[in-house]
N, C-alpha and C positions, 0 to 999 in steps of 0.2 A: 385541394389547402389553400386561403389566402393569402394577403403580401403580410395582412396584418398580422396572421398566426405560423409563417415561417419568420415574420424580423422576433417574437417573444418567443419561438420556437427556441435558433439561434441566442437567444438573450441567457438565456435557461441552459444553453452550452456550455455557453465563457463560461455559469457561473462554477457548472460542477465542475468544467476544469484547474480555473482557477482553489478551490477544494478539493481537488484528487492534487494539482502540484505542491498546492501549501499544507500540507499531509505529507509527502514522499520527504516535500526541503527539509520541512523540523522532524520527520522521527532520522532523517541519517543527523539532522545540529543535533541532538539528544539521545540520538545512543550507549552515550558515552556513561551515564548510569542504571541502576541497576537494582531491586526492589524486590521483599518480595514480598506473596502475594501468598496467603493458600487456605482456600475457604472448607478444605474438606482435611483437615488436624494437619498435626504428623508428619502428612504420607510425604515419604522421598523415589522421587526415580532415579540409585544412580549413588545415591546416596545422598543425591541437593533434596531442596524443599522442587516441591514437584509446578512451583508456579515463582523458580525465580527469574525475573525475564530484565530480560534492558527495555525502558518506557520509550523505549522510543514503538515501542511494537505496540502504544500503545495509540497513535491518531492513525498505521500504518494500517491495520485492516478497513480504514472507514476508506484508500482503494478499495478493493474492488472491492464494494461495494458501489459504489463511482463508478468507477466502469461494470459492474454485469447491471444498471439503470440506464449509462448509455449505451452497452450491447443492445440492450431491452426494447427501447426505443431511434436511440439513432443509429446502429450497424455496428456489421465490427468493422467498419475504412473505420469510423468518428471515433473507435472506442481508441481502436492501435494510434492516433489523428494522439490522444491524448498522452499512451503512451511513452511515443516519442519524443513526447515535448517538458514532460515532469523528466526522464534521463537529462534528455536538454538544460533545465533546471538547475536543474541535483547540482552536473557539474561545473552550472554557472556557481552554483551558492559555492562549490566547493574554491572552485578561481577565488571571490571576494575573499573568503577569508581563512586563504594563503597569505592571501596578498595583507589584509590587515594585521595575518602575524607580522610580517616579514618587518611591516611599519611603527616603529622602538618608541614604547610612549616616554612619556616626556614626568619629569618622577614629581610630577602633585595630579596622576593618572589616578581618579580610583580606584582602574582595573590596570597595575601596572603586564609587564611585558611574560610574567609569570605561569599568571593566575588566571588570563589568557590561552595563554597556550599549551595549559595542564586542557581548556573545559572546546578547545573550539580549533588546536592546530590537533586535526583528527590524521589518523593516521592516510598518508594514500592505500594503500592498501587492504587495512578495512579497507577506504572509497569503494575500493575498486573493487570487492566481496560485496558491497549490499547493493552494487552497482550488476555489476553477473547475477545474482540477484535474482535481481529487481526485478530487468527483461526475460528474466527466464521460467522468474512464477507472470508475469506480467501475460506476455504474450500468451502463455502455455492455461488463463485464465479465458482469457476472450476465447482464442482455441475453443474448449471443452463446450465452452458456453455456450456457442454458437450447434456447436455440430451438439448438442441433446437442445438444442432448439428445435432446429431443425427434423430430429430425430423422434421428438412428440409433435413437431408441426403443430411450437407457439405455445403448446400448455403446459400446465404441470413449471411453474415456477422453479414454487419450494428446489425441484430436484438436481435444476443446469445453475440455484443458484448456490445449491450448499456440494452436491457435488465434482464443479468449474474450481470451486473456493477451495474446499479440502484437496484436494491433489495438489493445484499452484500453494497451496500453503505448503506445503511438505516441501517444495522444489528447491522454494522460498525461505525455509528455516533452515532444512539442510545443506542445500549451496553456500548459504554465509556464512553463518556457523563452522559450516568446515574448512572454505575458505581463510580461513580468521584465527584456522587454526592451528590447516598449515605451514602461514605463515606467521606464528605464532606471539598475532595480538592477542592471544585468547592462551590455555591453558586447556592443552587434548582433556583432561580431566573433566572439567566442562560440559564435553563436547553432547555428550547424553543426556546428561541432564537438559541441557540448552533445547539439541531441539524435541526432546520429549517436552518439553515443558511451554517453548514457542512452537508447538501444530497443535498442542490441548487448547491452549489459550486461546488459538484463534480458529479453530474448531466450532467453539464455543460463542466465538462472534459472530460467525456466520451464522450461526444457530438462528446467535442474541437478534439480532442485522433480515434477519428476512422476515417477518414481518413489517419493518420502511420500506422494504422491497417491494414487498404490494402491496403498501401504502400507499410508495410513490409510483406506483408505473402505474396504479387504477388512476390516480388524482392526473397526469400525461394526458390517461389514453380519452380519459373521458373526454380533458383539455380541448383534443384536438381530434375528439371525437376518432379516436384507433379502432382497428379491431384486432384482437389476438395476436397475437405472429406480426400485428403488420411493424412501419417501420417508419420513420420520418427520412424523411431524404432531404436535408438543407443544402445540395449543391444540382437539384434540378430544376 
């Protein structure tokens, strides 16, 4: 690979990382709003609508698509580095929000302290739950992705994309909802409904994002003349 190609590859990696971190941070900022989406009619799970979800779930599945793409093209180490950068960015953004909440609003401020606090003063327990779930799910996703990649010798992209995401998304959903209920951020009555709804929604998104993963992998392989299973070593 030429130096010019390596620079292009690094730029692509950098922008994928930016999309990943943005999606992660935004999901943590907006998670307190819930919505109801039920394309299957009046189906309920433990008395709750099947898709009663936090809006934070909307950008979050994109993070798994990006880590799968980075894993496929740039390797396990680079995918893990993005995950670590994401956790740093998340805690840093939470620190900024806490500082902004402490600073008193002036009388003529369009957003007063009460409104700002209600929207952005996130519970430390909620943030901790989200971060623990994130760490467990993302590292498991990357490890499983490369397990299936080795087992299939780089073939069957759909298999490692979906099978790694299914388990990691269940871990993520179960962990974050369980911790939020344990520390009474959410009532236990919402536990089963949110876990099942959240997991089913993420599984559905994993199926839907598979064609996009194939497309992006095809474009990058063709651009950098990569064989099936071959990865770009940005540090070589």
